[in-house]
C-alpha positions as CSV (number, residue, x, y, z in Angstrom):
1,M,-0.2,0.0,0.1
2,A,2.6,2.5,0.7
3,S,4.0,2.4,-2.9
4,H,0.2,2.8,-4.2
5,R,0.8,6.0,-1.8
6,R,4.2,7.0,-3.5
7,R,2.8,6.7,-7.0
8,I,-0.2,8.9,-6.3
9,R,1.3,11.0,-4.4
10,A,3.9,11.1,-7.9
11,M,0.1,11.7,-10.0
12,Q,-0.9,14.4,-7.6
13,S,2.4,16.4,-8.1
14,L,2.4,16.2,-11.8
15,I,-1.0,17.5,-11.6
16,A,-0.6,20.5,-9.1
17,G,2.3,21.8,-11.9
18,T,1.0,21.8,-15.0
19,P,-0.9,24.6,-16.1
20,C,-3.6,22.9,-18.8
21,F,-5.0,21.7,-15.5
22,S,-5.8,25.5,-13.7
23,G,-9.2,24.9,-12.0
24,Q,-9.3,21.0,-12.2
25,E,-6.5,20.8,-10.0
26,P,-8.4,19.9,-7.4
27,T,-11.3,17.6,-8.7
28,I,-8.0,15.7,-10.0
29,I,-6.0,15.6,-7.2
30,N,-8.8,14.3,-4.9
31,E,-10.2,11.7,-7.5
32,Y,-6.6,10.3,-6.8
33,Q,-6.3,10.6,-3.3
34,D,-9.4,8.6,-3.0
35,V,-7.8,5.9,-4.2
36,Y,-5.8,5.8,-1.6
37,L,-8.6,6.1,0.6
38,C,-10.2,3.4,-0.5
39,R,-7.9,1.4,1.5
40,R,-10.2,1.6,4.4
41,I,-13.1,-1.1,2.4
42,R,-13.7,-4.0,4.1
43,S,-14.5,-6.1,1.2
44,N,-11.1,-6.3,-0.7
45,K,-12.9,-7.1,-4.7
46,R,-15.3,-3.9,-3.9
47,K,-11.9,-1.9,-2.5
48,L,-9.7,-2.8,-5.7
49,L,-12.5,-2.1,-8.2
50,L,-13.1,1.5,-6.8
51,Q,-9.4,2.1,-6.5
52,L,-9.1,0.9,-10.1
53,L,-12.7,3.0,-10.8
54,H,-10.6,6.4,-9.7
55,S,-7.5,6.3,-10.8
56,T,-8.6,6.0,-14.3
57,R,-11.3,8.8,-13.7
58,A,-8.4,10.7,-12.6
59,L,-6.2,9.7,-16.0
60,D,-9.4,10.4,-18.0
61,T,-10.2,14.0,-16.7
62,S,-6.5,15.1,-16.4
63,L,-5.7,13.8,-20.7
64,K,-9.5,15.1,-21.3
65,N,-8.4,18.5,-20.2
66,F,-4.4,18.1,-21.8
67,V,-6.0,17.2,-24.9
68,T,-8.5,20.3,-24.6
69,Y,-6.5,23.0,-23.3
70,H,-3.6,21.7,-26.3
71,N,-6.7,22.1,-28.8
72,C,-5.8,18.4,-30.2
73,N,-8.7,17.4,-32.0
74,V,-10.1,14.3,-30.4
75,N,-12.6,11.8,-32.1
76,G,-14.5,10.7,-29.0
77,N,-14.8,11.1,-25.7
78,S,-12.9,7.8,-23.9
79,L,-9.6,7.8,-22.1
80,G,-8.8,5.4,-25.9
81,S,-9.8,8.3,-28.3
82,Y,-7.4,10.7,-25.8
83,L,-4.7,8.7,-26.0
84,R,-5.3,8.7,-30.4
85,S,-5.4,12.3,-30.4
86,L,-1.9,12.6,-29.2
87,I,-0.2,10.4,-32.1
88,R,-0.2,12.6,-34.5
89,P,-1.1,16.2,-32.6
90,H,-2.7,18.2,-36.2
91,H,-1.6,21.1,-37.3
92,H,-3.6,23.5,-35.0
93,S,-2.4,21.6,-31.5
94,S,0.2,23.9,-29.6
95,L,2.2,20.4,-29.3
96,S,5.4,20.2,-29.7
97,G,5.9,16.1,-29.6
98,S,3.4,12.9,-29.7
99,L,2.9,9.4,-29.4
100,T,3.6,6.7,-31.4
101,R,1.2,4.0,-32.5
102,P,2.7,1.1,-29.9
103,Q,2.7,3.7,-27.1
104,V,-0.9,4.3,-27.4
105,D,-1.0,0.7,-28.1
106,Y,0.8,-0.4,-25.0
107,F,-1.4,2.2,-23.2
108,Q,-4.7,0.8,-24.5
109,D,-4.1,-2.6,-23.3
110,K,-2.4,-1.9,-20.1
111,I,-4.6,0.8,-19.3
112,V,-8.1,1.0,-21.2
113,N,-8.5,-2.2,-21.9
114,K,-8.4,-3.4,-17.8
115,R,-10.8,-0.5,-17.6
116,N,-12.9,-1.3,-20.1
117,H,-13.4,-4.7,-18.5
118,Y,-13.8,-4.4,-15.2
119,V,-16.0,-1.4,-15.4
120,H,-18.2,-3.3,-17.8
121,E,-18.5,-7.0,-17.1
122,A,-20.8,-8.3,-14.0
123,G,-18.5,-9.9,-11.8
124,A,-15.3,-9.0,-12.4
125,F,-13.4,-7.7,-10.2
126,P,-9.1,-6.8,-9.3
127,S,-7.7,-10.1,-8.0
128,S,-5.0,-8.2,-5.9
129,D,-3.3,-5.3,-4.7
130,R,-0.8,-5.6,-7.3
131,E,-3.1,-5.8,-9.4
132,I,-4.1,-2.0,-8.6
133,E,0.0,-1.1,-8.6
134,I,1.1,-2.1,-11.8
135,L,-1.8,-0.1,-12.9
136,L,-0.8,2.7,-11.3
137,N,2.9,2.9,-13.1
138,E,1.0,2.1,-15.8
139,M,-0.9,5.5,-15.3
140,Q,2.6,7.1,-14.3
141,N,4.2,6.3,-16.8
142,C,1.6,7.4,-18.9
143,L,0.5,10.5,-17.8
144,T,4.8,11.2,-17.4
145,I,5.3,11.0,-21.2
146,V,1.8,13.0,-22.2
147,L,3.2,15.5,-19.9
148,A,6.5,16.0,-21.5
149,L,4.9,16.1,-25.3
């Protein structure tokens, strides 16, 4: 759980120090805080599902704010569409870099597909704290890479 806390703090710091989140920082930071606060829930499967939900909501909102701030052409309103919009931002985007197709495919597999499986399939729950730790690691990597564009 200490590892969860470090990752959450790292992502909160990334959010707090980035201009594109102006006005949204408290909402996103609180969503990450809720990931940690879920540790108090007695039912392990509910705790893990809520940690997944809160962390992916924070990432989803972060990416939405990022692509909006940088005027990226987004085709949809989902985590995957925000990532895909960063492959080759269109000429009106203020970004100097972009994600590669393999990076987007990787994050789609490791974050988006995992989230979709657990959120959209009845009876599906993350299996362990380790699975959430791995997911948080992938989200931190994604956020770090995106914010560096």
